[in-house]
N, C-alpha and C positions, 0 to 999 in steps of 0.2 A: 304537296301541301306548302302553301306559301308561308316563309317565315319571315318576320320583320324585327329589327334591332334598333335599339335606342342610339341617339347621336353619340353619346359617350362610349358605347361598343364598338360602332364603326370607326370613331375618331381613333380608338385604341388600335383597331385592327390595322388601319391605314398608317399608323405611325410605325407599327412593327414591320409592315410590309416594306414601307418607304426606306427602313434601314438596311434592306437587304438589295434594293433597286438602285440603278443609277438617277441621279437627279433628274427629275420630270419625267420619268418612265411611267409613273401611276397616272398622271394627267393625261399623258398621250394615249395610254389604253382607255381611259374614261373618253377622249376626244374621239378615237376611232370607233368605237361603238357608238357615240352619240351621232357621228357624222352618218354612219351606216343605216341607222333608222332614219334619220333626216331623208336621206338619199331614195330611201325606199317609199318616203311618203310623198315624194315630187314626181311629178308625170315623167319629168326628165330634168337631170342636174343642169346640163348645159344650157344657158338661159334663163334659168330661174332666178327670181328675185328674193334674197334672203336678208331679213334685218336681225342683228344680234342686239338683244338689250342687255348691257354689259354692266355687271357690279364690280366694286372693287376687289373683291376676294378671287379664291380659286375657282368658285363657281363661275365667275366673269372669264376665269381663264380657260376653262373648259369649252365655255362657248365659242372664245376666239380660236383657239386651236381646231374646234370642229368646223367653224367658219373658213379657217384657212384650207382645210381639206376639200370642202365644198367648191371655194373659189378656185383650186388646183383643177376641179373638174369642169371649169367653166361657168359656175354660178356668180351672179353678181351679188356681192356680198358687201353690205353697210353695218358697221358696228356703231351703235348709239349709247355712249357710256354714261352711267348715271353721275360720276364725278370725273370729269376729263383729268384731272390731276391725280386721279388714282385707278390706273387702268392696268391689270396684269402685263408686265413689261415683255415678257417671252411671248405670250399669246398674241399681244398687239404687233411685234415685230413679224411672227408667223404670218399673221393676217395681212400685214402690208406686203411682204414678200410674194405672197400668193396673188396679189392683185386686189386685195379687199380694200375699202377706205373707211374712214370715220367721219362721223357726222354728228351734228348738235341735237337734230331731232329726227324722228322717223320720216324718211322721204314719202313725198305723195305719189300716186300713181299705183300701179299693180304692185303687191306684194304677196309672195306666194307662200312664204314660211316665216315664222317669227320664231327665234329661239330666246326663251326667257331663262338669261343668266344673271339675274340681279341679285338674287338672295339664296345663299345655300342652306344646309340643313343646320346650320348653327343660328339662323336667323329666329328672333323672338318678337313678339310684341306688335306685330303690324308693321307696314311697310313705312318708310320714311318718306316724307313729301316728294323728295325728288324721283324715288323709284316709282310713287304712285302716279306722279305725271307722266312717266313714260308708258306706265300700264295703259293710262287713258288714250295713248296714241296709238295702240294696236289696231290696225286697220281691221275692218269686218272682211269675212272672206278669207282671210289668211290662215293656215295651219298653224296652230300655236303649240309649240314643243317646250315642255320645262325641262330645265337641267336640273337632274336629281329630284328636285320638289319644286312645286309651284310656289313662286314667290309669295309670301305673305301667310304661309300655310305653316304651322308648328310641325316640325318633323316627328317629335315625340308623341303628340297627342291627337294630330288632324284639327286643333282648334284654329280658329281665324279671327284675328283681332283687327276689324276693319278692312280695308281694300285687300285683294288678293288676285292673283292671277288665275283665270280659268282656261284650262290647257286643254288640248285634243288628245295630246299625248305627252306622258312623263316618262322620260329616260331616267332611270335611277341606277346608281353604281354600286357593284357589291354587294347590296342587299336590300331589301325592301325597307322601308322606315314606317312604324306604325301610323304616321299621320297621314300616309298614302292609302291605307286601308279604311280608315275610321271616318266618319263624317264629322264637321262639314269639308274637312280637307279631301276626303276621297272623292267628293262631287266635283272638286276642282282640278283632280288630276287627270281626268280622262283615261284612257287605255294606258295600261301600265309596261313598259318594256324594260326588262332587266339586263344591264351589262355587267359580266363577270370579270371582274379587275383582279380576281386572287385573293381576296380576303379570307383569312381564317377566323370565323367567329364561333362564339360557344352558344349558350344557351338563349333562344329567342325570347323576345318580350311580347310578341304577338304573334299568332298563327291563324290561317285562313284555310280552313278543310277545303279539298277539291273533292270531284267524284271518286277517285281511287281510294281516298282517306275514308270517306262516308262508307263506301262498299264494304271496307274491310271490318267496319264496326256493326254493319245492320245484323240483327238476328236472323239466323236461318236454321228452321226445325229440322231434325235428323229423322231417320226412320222410327226411331224408338220415341219420338215426342209426343206427348198429349196436352190437352189444354192446359193442365196443371202444371206441367214440366215446362211450358212455355212461358207460364206466368200469368197470373190473374191480376190485372188492375182494378183497384175500386175509384169510383167517381163520385165524390160529395159535392154537389153542384146545383143550381137551380133553385127557385122559389116560385111562389104564387104570380110576383111580378116579372120573373126573368125566367120563364120556362125552357126558353129557346137555349139559354146558356147551357143547361143540362145536357140538351139534344146536341149541341155542337161539340161539347167537351166528350160526349160519347162517341161522337162520329170521328174525331181525330183519335180516340184511344182504340176503337176498333181496327183502326189502319196503322197502328204502330208496332206490330210484332209479338204482342202478347196472345196467349192463346183464349182469354176470356176477359170480358169487361162485366164487372158488378157496380150496379147503380144502387145508392142509397140517397133518398131525398125526396121531396115533395112533388117531383115532376115525373114519376114512374110511368103514369098513363102516357104522356106525351112521348117519352123514351122508348117505351114498348110499341106504340104505335108506328114509329120510324123504324126502329130497329128491334125486331123480336127476339133476336139472338141474345140479348143483355139478360144478364141474371139480375133480379132485384132482391134487394134486402142485404142485411149485413152478412158476413161470412168471411171465411180465411182469403187474404189477397196477399200478393208480393210487393204492391206498391199503392198508395193513395194519391189521389190528385184532389184538391180540396180548393174551394173559392168562387170558381166562376158562376157569377149570378148569384151567391148566397143572400145577398142583401143585409140589412141590419140585424144585430141581436143573435148571431149564431156562431158567436167565438167558441162555444162549447164544442162545437162539432169539430172546429179546425183544432183545439187542443186535444180531442180524443184521438185524431188522426196523429198528431205528433207524438201521442205518447206511445204508440206502437212501435215495435222494433223493425220497422221496415222503412224503405225510401218513401219520401212524401214531396211531392211538388204542390207549393202554394201559390195561388195566383188570385188576381182581382180582390174581390172582398174579403178572401182569406188574409190578406196582407196586412190588414188593418190592426194596430195594436200588438204586433208581434213582440214577444220578449227575447232580446238578443241573448241574454244570459242563459235561457232554457234552451234555445236552438244551439248553441255552442256546445252545450252537454248532449246533445243527441249523439247515439253511436251510429244510428242509420243516416244515410244520405239525406239532406234536405236541399230541394231546388226552389229557388224564387224566383219568378216570372214578371216584376215590375215593368211597367212603361214608365217614363220620365216623372210623371206626376206621384205615382205611387213609391217610385225611389226617393223623390223629394220628401214625401212624408215618412219614410222609414229612416232618414238621414237627418230630419229635422232642418232642411235648407229649403231655399226657393226653388221652383221647378227649373227657372233659368239658370240656376246654378249647375244643376245636372246636364241640361242641354247643352250648356256650353262646355262643359268638361266631362263628358261621357265616360271617358277611360278612368279618370280618376275617381268618379262615382261608382262605377260598377267594382273597382278594386277596394274601396272603402267599404262597400255593402258586403262583400264576400268575407272581408276581415271582420267586420263588426259583428255580423251574425253568423260566421262559422259555416257558411253555406256556399253551394253552387249558386251564382246569381246569373241570370238571364236578362239583360237589361234591354227592353224591345225599343227599337226606333227605326229610323232610315238606316242606320248599321246597328245591327243587333249584337251586342257583346256578351261574352259567356266568362265568368271569371270564378276560380276555384283555388283556394289557397293562394300560395305565393308564386304559381307558376305563369307561364305565358297566358295571356288574354287570348281567346278566341274570337275572331272577327268573322261573322257571317256573310259570305260573299253573294248569297242568292237574295232574291225578292223582288219587288216591284212596288211603287207608289200606290197602285191599285189595291195592295195588301192593307192599306190604312182604312178598314171597313169593320163596321159593328161585327162582333163575333170571331173574328179571325184568331183573336188571342185565345178564345175557348178550345178553338180546334188544336192550336199549338199545344196547350196544356194538356189535353188528353192524348196527343201523340207522344210528347215527352214523358208523361206517365207511364205511358204503354211500354216505351223502350226502358225506362226504369224496371218494370216488371218483369220484362224480358231478360234482365240481367246488365245492363249496361250501367257503368260507373255515372255518378252525377255529371260531371262535366261531360262526357260522351253522349248521355242521353239529351241534354240540353242543346248541345251543338248540332248533332245529327238531327234532332227535332226541327231546329231553326233552318237548318240547310233544307230539309225535304219540304218543310212548310213554304219557304221562299220559292224553291223550284217548282212546286205545286201551283202557288200563285202565278208564276210566270206562264206556266202552261194553261192555266184556268183562264187568265186574262187575255192574252194575245192580243194585248194593246187596247182592251176596252174595260169597262168596270166588271168587277165580279163580286158574287156575294161570298159570305163564308162558308156557306154549305158546298159551295162549287170548289173551294180549295180542298176541303175533305174529298171530294169526289175525285180530283185531280191527284191525291198522294199515291194510289196505286201506280200510276203512270211515271210519278217522279222515282218512285221506288224501283221500278224497272229500267227506267233511264239509268240511274246511278249504278245498278247491279250489272249492266252490260259489260 
């Protein structure tokens, strides 16, 4: 599992470690790891042309010391400071001693690699004009490596206010930062490389599951299992206008590990035509999925599901007009799965506010409604209580297609019926859903039902 920590926690751990180390030792650890990654990205170090974009703080010092290491191996290294009067003295001395040079602007001609050491993890509010001017000089074709974090990205939230570096690789020190995992910052970070510098860190602020984590959470039947012991998920979805939503939600539910799927709604004929194994009509269930394609005027059905003492996943039309007080009083888990527009309506803010601050929005929703919240988007986030927010690392832009959210709802509800807690059911569903979409798309457009069809392969992939 990838774990990410706030700037405050990282800074505190750095201070504690620096008290026990010789002066400058921590920066040398970081620079050594950074230089090693850069060397691996170059066809060869000797004769390579490397440019350092250098800010005035320790981030610039890391870049200078790493540049000095590359220069000692024969690279031609040029440092371009954001402010020539404020350059890390020790780093600059090391670079000059290794044969590197200082310049006022990025040199012309071939540049193989650019190190972005302009702004560190403490940066807020977008790039200053001097830094933005240097970013504009990054030559096309050069490999861009961000030092700890792409300049212009908020380390704690992933927010980007104005211009920001778009890196091919980000080498981060000691721990991942939430802004490296959450869009829009994640899309600026490129491939992530973690350099262990010996930090002792406590509880994370964000987590990203990986295959092994998901495999441990997947429900697996035993020899004594029957369909009822494995769980029955009820699906309340679809309408005369949107019968396909019911079919797609059921498709996801059938592939989520529960023993049976029970459908309640007006699209029973369409559901049975596609999936004859589905149970039709009211009955005992271990979880409910309610909302996909309900249309207007069916709040009573949502309320009836929420009144039952079983986990309930609420999506799409079911999210309208939810009573936060009533949800907080529920003893059984509740999972809400809004996209940005639905989240904005639940919070009473503009959609742009949610999209600009996704981490804050998902935390606020989880706290206000007393629920696990899966906020869909380019980076799907799952928040529950006051713990770490889970960041889903799978998916593809092709997943932005009609009906894909209905499949996700059914999948999540089935995992709830199989016995997973709310946060685990939501994050495992998002992971498998995104992985299935990658497999189904293979670089081309895909349809929602193809995501459902690819779920068994994704499940097997994770379980190997």
